[in-house]
C-alpha positions in Angstrom: 43.1 12.4 -65.0 46.4 14.2 -65.1 46.9 17.3 -67.2 48.9 15.7 -69.7 46.6 12.6 -70.3 45.5 12.6 -74.0 48.5 14.7 -75.1 51.4 12.4 -74.0 50.3 8.9 -75.0 50.1 6.1 -72.6 53.0 4.3 -74.1 55.2 7.2 -73.8 54.2 7.6 -70.1 55.0 3.8 -69.6 58.4 4.4 -71.0 59.2 6.9 -68.6 57.9 4.8 -65.8 60.0 1.7 -67.0 63.1 3.8 -66.8 62.2 4.9 -63.1 61.4 8.4 -63.8 58.5 10.2 -61.8 59.1 9.2 -58.3 57.7 11.6 -55.7 60.2 13.8 -53.8 57.8 14.9 -51.1 58.0 18.0 -49.0 60.2 19.0 -46.4 59.5 21.1 -43.2 60.2 24.6 -44.4 58.5 25.6 -47.6 58.6 28.8 -49.6 56.1 30.1 -52.0 57.2 31.4 -55.5 54.8 33.5 -57.4 56.4 33.9 -60.9 55.7 36.8 -63.4 52.1 37.1 -62.2 51.5 40.8 -63.5 48.9 42.2 -65.6 51.2 41.9 -68.6 50.6 38.1 -68.3 47.0 38.0 -67.4 45.4 41.5 -68.3 43.6 43.8 -66.0 40.5 41.8 -66.0 39.5 38.1 -66.9 39.2 38.1 -70.8 39.3 35.3 -73.4 42.9 34.8 -75.0 42.2 36.9 -78.4 40.7 39.7 -76.5 43.3 39.8 -73.7 46.2 40.3 -76.2 44.6 43.4 -77.6 45.5 44.9 -74.0 48.8 43.2 -73.5 50.2 41.2 -76.3 52.0 39.1 -73.6 48.9 38.1 -71.7 47.7 34.5 -71.4 44.0 35.5 -71.0 41.6 33.8 -68.7 43.8 30.8 -67.7 45.9 33.3 -65.9 43.0 34.5 -63.8 42.0 31.0 -63.2 45.4 30.2 -61.7 45.2 33.5 -59.6 42.3 32.0 -58.0 44.1 29.1 -56.9 47.4 31.1 -56.0 45.1 33.0 -53.6 44.3 29.9 -51.5 48.3 29.1 -51.3 48.9 32.6 -50.4 46.4 32.6 -47.8 47.8 29.7 -46.2 51.4 31.0 -46.2 50.2 34.3 -44.7 48.4 32.3 -41.8 51.5 30.2 -41.0 54.0 32.9 -41.5 55.8 31.2 -44.4 58.0 33.2 -46.9 56.5 34.4 -50.1 58.9 35.5 -53.0 57.9 37.2 -56.3 60.3 36.6 -59.0 59.1 39.0 -61.9 60.2 40.9 -65.1 60.7 44.4 -64.4 61.4 47.2 -67.1 65.0 47.0 -68.3 67.7 49.9 -68.7 68.5 50.3 -72.3 72.1 48.9 -71.5 70.7 45.8 -69.8 68.4 44.1 -72.2 70.5 41.2 -73.5 69.1 38.4 -75.6 65.6 38.7 -74.1 65.1 41.9 -75.9 65.9 40.2 -79.3 63.9 37.1 -78.7 60.9 38.3 -76.9 60.9 42.4 -77.3 57.2 42.3 -76.3 58.0 41.5 -72.8 60.2 44.7 -72.5 58.0 47.2 -74.0 54.7 46.7 -72.0 53.0 49.8 -70.7 53.9 50.7 -67.2 50.5 49.3 -65.8 51.5 45.8 -67.2 54.5 45.6 -64.7 52.1 45.7 -61.6 51.0 42.9 -59.6 47.1 42.1 -59.6 45.6 43.0 -56.3 44.5 39.6 -55.8 48.0 38.3 -55.1 49.9 41.4 -54.6 53.0 41.4 -52.4 52.9 42.9 -48.8 55.5 44.2 -46.4 58.0 41.2 -45.6 57.8 39.6 -49.0 60.7 39.2 -51.2 60.4 41.1 -54.6 62.9 39.6 -57.0 63.5 41.4 -60.3 64.8 39.2 -62.8 66.4 39.2 -66.4 66.1 35.7 -67.6 63.7 32.8 -67.6 65.1 31.3 -64.3 64.5 33.1 -61.1 67.7 31.8 -59.9 69.9 33.2 -62.8 71.6 36.2 -61.9 69.5 37.0 -58.8 70.1 36.6 -55.1 67.2 33.9 -54.7 69.5 31.1 -53.7 71.0 33.2 -50.9 67.5 34.4 -49.6 66.3 30.8 -49.7 69.2 29.6 -47.8 68.9 32.5 -45.2 65.3 31.7 -44.8 66.1 28.0 -44.1 63.9 26.9 -46.9 64.0 23.3 -48.1 60.9 23.1 -50.4 59.6 25.5 -53.1 55.8 25.5 -54.0 55.9 27.0 -57.5 53.2 29.0 -59.3 53.0 31.6 -62.0 53.9 31.5 -65.7 54.6 30.6 -68.0 54.8 26.9 -67.5 56.9 26.2 -70.4 59.2 29.3 -69.8 59.9 30.9 -66.5 58.4 28.3 -64.5 60.2 25.4 -65.9 63.5 27.3 -66.0 63.2 28.0 -62.4 62.1 24.4 -61.3 65.1 22.9 -63.3 67.5 25.4 -61.4 65.7 24.7 -58.1 66.2 21.0 -58.6 69.9 21.6 -59.4 70.3 23.4 -56.0 68.7 20.5 -54.3 65.5 22.0 -53.2 62.4 20.1 -53.0 59.9 21.3 -55.7 56.4 21.2 -56.0 54.6 22.8 -59.1 50.7 23.3 -58.6 49.5 22.2 -61.8 46.3 24.6 -61.9 48.3 27.4 -60.4 50.7 27.9 -63.3 49.6 28.9 -66.7 50.7 29.2 -70.3 49.4 30.8 -73.6 49.7 27.2 -75.2 47.7 24.5 -73.5 49.7 21.8 -75.3 53.0 23.3 -74.0 51.6 23.7 -70.5 50.5 19.9 -70.4 54.0 18.7 -72.1 56.0 20.7 -69.6 54.1 19.9 -66.6 54.7 16.2 -67.5 58.4 16.7 -68.2 58.8 18.4 -64.9 56.8 15.7 -62.9 59.1 12.9 -64.5 62.4 14.6 -63.8 62.6 17.6 -61.5 59.2 18.3 -59.4 56.2 16.8 -57.7 53.3 18.0 -59.9 50.0 18.1 -58.0 46.7 20.1 -57.9 46.4 23.2 -55.5 44.1 21.2 -53.4 46.4 18.4 -53.0 49.2 20.7 -52.3 47.2 22.5 -49.6 46.5 19.3 -47.9 50.1 18.5 -47.8 51.2 21.7 -46.5 48.5 21.7 -43.9 50.0 18.7 -42.4 53.4 20.4 -42.0 54.0 21.2 -38.5 57.0 23.6 -38.1 
């Protein structure tokens, strides 16, 4: 079963296959891990069902975020063990003169209590990781992410975080445009909408990235001998 089975019809999936979409890109030899917007504002300070979580932070995705954190921890442990780069694109509080269209379209993202911008301890960055404040959905737009990845010699991005339909997708599309190989771990990304999550995973898998479970991704990463 794939995350989009039962949502994207079999006929629609066949239509993409008939056009030649969905071929695997594979991984290179120098992966980097992106942990996008995994902050208390998107998961809450403790695991809670969605409608309870949004009482703490209106932008929370609820317990699906904490389920993803559990998967991200496994990826993070492997990257730590192998000494591979870890990068944290994240929304940071904005200056009043630099809010742009985001403040108009989704003002709740910029009006969260200070604690909401902190990283959960389970996946928190440490010395040597790259912290990358961003102002737009894509982790590439208006940031030095591409230059960091070039300097690191990265050829493959393992993408986790949220939301699947927003900042994850925006970052994946731009990474693809920069000719990086991209893997999205389907159970290590999350969204407040299960339908949007599934549809966007399908679309990314057909056009821009390899989409697989964290378990499959870990197996592929373990096989890399840098």
